[in-house]
C-alpha positions in Angstrom: 10.8 -69.6 -33.0 8.1 -71.5 -31.1 4.4 -70.8 -32.4 2.6 -72.8 -29.3 3.6 -73.3 -26.0 2.5 -76.0 -23.5 2.6 -76.0 -19.4 2.2 -78.5 -17.0 0.6 -76.5 -13.9 1.7 -78.5 -10.6 5.4 -78.3 -9.8 6.0 -76.4 -13.0 3.4 -72.8 -13.3 2.2 -73.7 -9.8 4.3 -72.7 -6.9 4.8 -75.2 -4.1 1.5 -73.2 -2.4 -0.5 -74.4 -5.6 -0.9 -70.8 -6.7 -0.2 -69.1 -9.9 2.3 -65.9 -9.4 1.4 -62.7 -10.2 4.9 -62.8 -12.5 3.7 -65.9 -14.4 0.8 -64.9 -15.1 2.0 -61.8 -16.7 4.5 -63.4 -19.0 2.0 -65.8 -20.3 0.2 -62.5 -21.4 3.0 -61.4 -23.2 3.8 -64.8 -25.3 0.3 -64.6 -26.1 0.0 -60.7 -26.8 3.8 -59.7 -28.2 4.6 -62.9 -29.8 1.2 -63.9 -30.7 2.5 -67.8 -29.1 -0.7 -70.2 -28.6 -1.1 -70.9 -25.2 -1.6 -74.6 -24.0 -2.0 -76.1 -20.3 -1.0 -79.7 -20.5 -2.1 -81.4 -16.7 -3.4 -84.0 -14.9 -5.9 -81.8 -13.4 -10.0 -82.0 -14.7 -11.2 -79.9 -17.3 -14.0 -78.6 -14.9 -10.9 -77.7 -12.6 -9.0 -76.0 -15.4 -12.1 -74.1 -16.8 -12.8 -72.6 -14.0 -9.1 -71.1 -13.3 -9.1 -69.8 -16.7 -12.0 -68.0 -16.1 -10.0 -66.5 -13.2 -7.2 -65.3 -15.1 -9.0 -63.9 -18.2 -6.7 -66.3 -20.2 -7.2 -67.5 -23.5 -5.4 -71.2 -23.9 -6.3 -74.8 -24.9 -6.7 -77.6 -22.6 -4.9 -80.9 -22.1 -6.4 -82.4 -19.3 -6.6 -85.7 -17.7 -2.8 -86.0 -19.0 -3.9 -86.4 -22.2 -7.6 -88.2 -21.9 -9.1 -84.5 -23.5 -8.3 -81.6 -25.5 -10.6 -78.6 -25.3 -10.7 -75.4 -27.7 -10.2 -71.9 -26.5 -14.2 -72.1 -26.4 -14.7 -75.2 -25.0 -15.3 -77.4 -27.4 -14.6 -81.2 -27.2 -11.6 -81.5 -29.8 -10.4 -85.1 -28.4 -11.3 -87.9 -26.1 -9.9 -91.0 -25.1 -10.9 -93.3 -22.1 -10.1 -96.5 -20.5 -11.4 -99.7 -22.1 -14.3 -100.9 -19.7 -12.0 -104.2 -19.1 -9.2 -102.4 -17.8 -11.1 -99.9 -15.3 -13.4 -103.2 -14.2 -10.0 -104.9 -13.5 -8.3 -101.8 -11.9 -11.2 -101.1 -10.1 -12.0 -104.4 -8.8 -9.1 -106.0 -8.2 -7.0 -107.2 -5.1 -3.6 -105.4 -5.0 -1.3 -105.7 -2.4 -1.5 -101.7 -1.1 -2.3 -99.1 0.8 -3.3 -97.0 -2.1 -6.5 -94.8 -1.8 -8.3 -95.4 -5.3 -9.4 -92.2 -7.5 -11.8 -92.6 -10.3 -12.4 -89.7 -13.1 -14.5 -89.2 -15.7 -16.4 -86.5 -17.4 -18.6 -85.8 -13.8 -15.2 -85.1 -12.0 -13.3 -86.6 -9.5 -14.8 -89.9 -7.9 -13.7 -91.6 -4.6 -14.5 -93.3 -1.4 -11.6 -92.3 0.6 -10.7 -89.3 2.6 -8.5 -86.9 0.5 -7.6 -84.5 3.6 -4.5 -82.6 2.8 -5.0 -83.3 -1.1 -7.4 -81.0 -1.2 -4.6 -78.4 -0.5 -3.4 -78.8 -4.3 -6.9 -77.5 -5.1 -7.2 -74.2 -3.0 -7.0 -72.0 -5.9 -10.1 -73.5 -7.7 -11.8 -75.1 -4.9 -12.0 -78.3 -7.0 -13.1 -81.2 -4.6 -14.3 -85.4 -5.0 -17.9 -86.7 -5.0 -17.5 -89.5 -2.4 -19.1 -92.4 -4.3 -19.1 -96.5 -4.1 -16.0 -96.5 -6.7 -17.1 -100.0 -6.9 -20.5 -98.9 -8.4 -19.1 -96.8 -11.2 -19.7 -97.7 -14.7 -16.8 -99.4 -16.2 -17.5 -97.7 -19.8 -17.2 -94.0 -18.1 -13.8 -93.8 -16.6 -11.5 -91.6 -18.0 -8.7 -92.7 -15.8 -7.8 -94.1 -12.6 -5.1 -92.7 -10.2 -3.3 -94.5 -7.1 -2.2 -92.3 -4.0 0.3 -93.6 -1.7 4.1 -93.4 -0.4 6.4 -93.7 -3.8 7.7 -96.9 -2.7 4.2 -98.5 -2.6 3.1 -97.2 -5.8 6.5 -98.6 -7.4 5.6 -101.8 -6.1 1.9 -101.2 -7.1 3.0 -100.7 -10.5 4.8 -104.1 -10.9 1.4 -105.8 -10.1 -0.8 -103.4 -12.7 1.8 -104.0 -15.4 1.5 -108.1 -14.8 -2.3 -107.9 -14.5 -3.0 -105.7 -17.3 -0.4 -106.9 -20.0 0.0 -103.6 -22.2 -3.6 -102.6 -22.4 -3.0 -99.3 -20.3 -0.5 -96.8 -19.9 1.1 -96.2 -16.5 3.0 -93.2 -15.3 3.8 -91.5 -11.9 2.1 -87.7 -12.2 4.0 -87.1 -8.9 6.4 -89.0 -6.7 3.1 -90.1 -4.7 0.6 -90.4 -7.4 0.5 -93.1 -10.1 -2.0 -93.4 -13.1 -3.7 -95.6 -15.1 -4.7 -94.1 -18.9 -5.8 -95.4 -21.9 -2.9 -97.0 -24.1 -1.1 -94.9 -26.5 -2.6 -91.6 -24.1 0.1 -89.1 -22.3 0.5 -85.2 -22.8 2.5 -85.9 -25.8 0.1 -87.8 -28.1 -2.4 -85.2 -27.3 -0.2 -82.2 -27.7 1.1 -83.8 -31.3 -3.2 -83.8 -32.1 -3.8 -80.0 -30.8 -0.7 -79.1 -33.2 -2.1 -81.0 -36.2 -5.5 -79.4 -35.2 -3.3 -75.9 -35.8 -1.6 -76.4 -38.5 1.8 -76.9 -36.9 4.3 -79.7 -35.8 5.9 -80.9 -32.7 8.9 -78.8 -33.8 6.7 -75.7 -33.2 6.3 -76.4 -29.7 7.7 -75.4 -26.4 6.6 -77.2 -23.6 7.5 -77.2 -19.5 7.2 -80.1 -17.2 8.7 -81.7 -13.7 7.3 -85.4 -13.6 6.9 -88.2 -15.4 3.9 -87.9 -17.0 5.4 -84.9 -19.2 8.5 -87.1 -20.3 6.6 -87.6 -23.6 5.8 -84.1 -23.7 9.0 -82.8 -23.2 10.8 -85.5 -25.5 8.8 -84.9 -28.5 8.3 -81.1 -29.2 11.1 -78.9 -30.3 12.1 -77.0 -27.0 11.2 -78.9 -24.1 12.5 -77.8 -20.6 12.9 -79.2 -17.4 11.9 -77.3 -13.8 14.7 -77.4 -11.2 12.5 -79.5 -8.6 11.5 -82.1 -11.0 11.6 -86.1 -10.4 15.0 -87.2 -10.5 13.9 -90.0 -12.9 13.0 -87.8 -15.4 16.0 -85.9 -15.4 18.1 -89.2 -15.8 15.6 -90.0 -18.8 16.0 -87.1 -20.7 19.3 -85.6 -20.0 19.9 -83.5 -23.1 17.0 -81.1 -22.2 17.9 -78.1 -20.2 17.2 -77.3 -16.8 15.8 -74.0 -15.2 14.9 -73.4 -11.7 12.4 -74.0 -9.6 8.7 -73.7 -9.2 9.0 -71.4 -5.9 11.1 -69.4 -7.9 8.5 -68.9 -10.7 11.2 -70.5 -13.0 9.0 -70.5 -16.3 8.3 -66.8 -16.3 12.0 -66.5 -15.3 12.8 -68.4 -18.4 10.5 -66.8 -20.7 11.5 -63.3 -20.0 14.7 -63.7 -20.7 14.2 -65.8 -24.0 11.7 -62.6 -24.5 14.0 -59.8 -23.7 17.7 -60.9 -24.4 17.7 -64.2 -26.4 21.3 -63.8 -27.5 22.6 -64.4 -23.6 23.1 -67.5 -22.2 20.2 -68.4 -19.9 21.5 -69.2 -16.2 18.8 -70.3 -14.0 18.0 -68.2 -10.7 
């Protein structure tokens, strides 16, 4: 039986309006109260934002944030951190890339950009999290956690080729959404972070279940004892992990639907909504 459950946020726990459904919150509490399962939110979002979300929900959970760059305990203590090397941060921020993508830098102070974010703020309606508008060229390169590029997917695919060639394996590149390409420290992803957390709790990855929908969830889903892919997941994720079960869509709170079945009728075959 799973002893640790890890959840992606956007496209997984959150509905398309970027809110948590009431059924989902009730089910998470059931996992904790009825089965004593430890909860972890594994997200690309910043820890400052996730702390605000948890305070609204009165949920006790570990936080894996920044796509694995930070792990915090249920009490808010920092358990693990990983940053981009200053050389990589400098190269990416100051590089001349053939792209129309907007550039966003993250460090412990928050989300930093010089671009108008507009509709991007819709994703943060629940928390009110917003960027600080700064000259990104002046951000100290030794204080960068991760860097994100946002643009239509085809533009980002071309940009990824450029970054791969320039960085030569000095960073980990992944799509956290079809319109978001992230530059992360080498070896840093949700899967490696969840492994660190599992060891901290005296568990193994086989003791974990995890839910996700994007390529930044790939390592986590492929390494746990029980990985589940959302019905609305990126096509590439489903293609890369064809052996994993696919549940319903986030717009129907499919995580809650699946877990309610798992809690109440585990002897019956699960069928997505």
